[in-house]
C-alpha positions as CSV (number, residue, x, y, z in Angstrom):
1,M,12.9,4.4,5.0
2,I,10.3,6.3,3.1
3,E,11.1,9.9,2.4
4,F,8.5,12.7,2.5
5,N,8.0,14.7,-0.6
6,Y,8.5,18.2,0.7
7,A,8.5,19.7,-2.8
8,P,5.4,18.1,-4.5
9,S,5.0,18.9,-8.2
10,R,2.2,21.1,-9.5
11,K,0.6,18.0,-11.0
12,D,0.6,16.3,-7.6
13,L,-0.9,19.3,-5.9
14,R,-3.6,19.8,-8.5
15,L,-4.6,16.1,-8.4
16,F,-4.8,16.4,-4.5
17,A,-7.0,19.5,-4.9
18,I,-9.3,17.8,-7.3
19,I,-9.6,14.7,-5.1
20,L,-10.2,17.0,-2.1
21,I,-13.5,18.3,-3.6
22,P,-15.5,15.0,-3.5
23,F,-14.0,14.0,-0.1
24,S,-15.1,17.4,1.3
25,F,-18.7,16.4,0.7
26,L,-18.1,13.1,2.5
27,A,-16.3,14.7,5.4
28,G,-19.1,17.4,5.7
29,W,-21.8,14.7,5.7
30,L,-20.0,12.5,8.3
31,I,-19.5,15.5,10.6
32,R,-23.1,16.7,10.2
33,R,-24.2,13.2,11.0
34,Q,-22.1,12.7,14.0
35,F,-22.0,16.1,15.6
36,D,-23.8,19.4,15.1
37,P,-25.9,19.2,11.9
38,D,-26.0,23.0,11.4
39,T,-22.6,24.5,11.7
40,I,-19.5,22.5,11.9
41,G,-20.3,20.1,9.0
42,W,-21.2,22.9,6.6
43,F,-18.2,24.9,7.6
44,V,-15.8,22.0,6.9
45,N,-17.6,21.3,3.7
46,I,-17.4,24.9,2.5
47,V,-13.7,25.3,3.5
48,L,-12.6,22.1,1.8
49,V,-14.5,22.9,-1.4
50,I,-13.0,26.4,-1.5
51,A,-9.5,24.8,-0.9
52,G,-10.2,22.2,-3.6
53,V,-11.3,24.7,-6.2
54,A,-8.5,27.2,-5.4
55,G,-6.0,24.4,-5.5
56,S,-7.1,23.1,-8.8
57,I,-6.7,26.7,-10.3
58,W,-3.6,27.6,-8.3
59,P,-1.9,24.4,-7.0
60,A,0.5,26.2,-4.6
61,A,-2.6,27.1,-2.5
62,V,-3.0,23.6,-1.2
63,R,0.7,22.8,-0.7
64,Q,0.5,23.3,3.1
65,I,-2.6,21.1,3.3
66,F,-0.9,18.4,1.3
67,L,2.2,18.4,3.4
68,T,0.2,18.4,6.7
69,W,-2.0,15.6,5.4
70,T,1.1,13.6,4.3
71,V,2.8,14.0,7.8
72,I,-0.3,13.1,9.7
73,T,-1.2,10.0,7.7
74,F,2.3,8.6,7.4
75,P,2.3,6.9,10.8
76,I,-1.1,5.4,10.1
77,G,0.1,4.0,6.7
78,W,3.3,2.7,8.2
79,M,1.4,0.9,11.0
80,I,-1.3,-0.6,8.7
81,S,1.3,-1.8,6.2
82,H,3.4,-3.6,8.8
83,L,0.2,-5.0,10.5
84,V,-0.9,-6.5,7.1
85,L,2.5,-7.9,6.4
86,A,2.6,-9.5,9.9
87,L,-0.9,-10.9,9.5
88,I,0.1,-12.4,6.1
89,F,3.3,-13.9,7.5
90,F,1.9,-15.3,10.7
91,G,-1.4,-16.2,9.2
92,V,-0.2,-17.9,6.0
93,F,3.5,-18.6,5.7
94,F,4.2,-19.5,9.4
95,P,1.5,-22.2,9.6
96,I,2.6,-23.6,6.2
97,G,6.2,-23.8,7.5
98,I,5.1,-25.5,10.7
99,A,2.9,-28.0,8.8
100,M,5.8,-28.8,6.5
101,K,8.1,-29.3,9.5
102,C,5.6,-31.5,11.3
103,F,5.0,-33.7,8.3
104,G,8.7,-33.9,7.4
105,Y,8.4,-32.3,4.0
106,D,11.8,-31.3,2.7
107,P,11.3,-29.4,-0.7
108,L,15.0,-28.6,-1.1
109,Q,16.1,-32.2,-0.1
110,L,18.6,-30.9,2.3
111,R,18.0,-33.3,5.2
112,G,20.4,-36.1,5.8
113,K,23.0,-35.0,3.3
114,N,26.5,-34.2,4.5
115,C,28.3,-33.1,1.3
116,D,30.2,-30.2,-0.1
117,S,27.6,-29.3,-2.7
118,Y,23.9,-29.8,-3.0
119,W,24.0,-29.6,-6.8
120,V,21.7,-32.1,-8.6
121,S,22.8,-33.1,-12.1
122,L,20.0,-33.6,-14.6
123,E,20.1,-35.4,-18.0
124,A,20.3,-33.1,-21.0
125,I,17.1,-33.2,-23.1
126,T,18.0,-33.8,-26.7
127,D,14.5,-34.0,-28.1
128,Q,14.0,-30.9,-30.3
129,E,10.3,-31.4,-30.5
130,R,9.9,-30.2,-26.9
131,Y,10.7,-26.7,-28.0
132,F,7.4,-26.6,-29.9
133,R,5.5,-27.8,-26.9
134,Q,6.0,-24.9,-24.5
135,F,3.1,-25.7,-22.3
């Protein structure tokens, strides 16, 4: 499992505060566009800019915002990562495996062998010139 960082370093908090400033303008713009253009968007914008500037000067000021944001976004990140992994598996690897099974492709050459070991012996290469041709 992923553990939460309940004791972020000053560097992490300062970086979060610096990143908070440009995103405050984006959040304020989106809120002004979707909702009330006069009050809510400007309030959110001003509060986040103040928090970003205060956090870049004194990183402990944004610790609670950082922890709250981390706890809120963790389920979203967990769900998206598992969804992407499932899409890759069922969209890429599963169809390739089914196609290999349908066409009888056996890359490990395991079919039809009943033996104690599947070791395949190869001839030793004695040509020393091949060391100079790596590709």
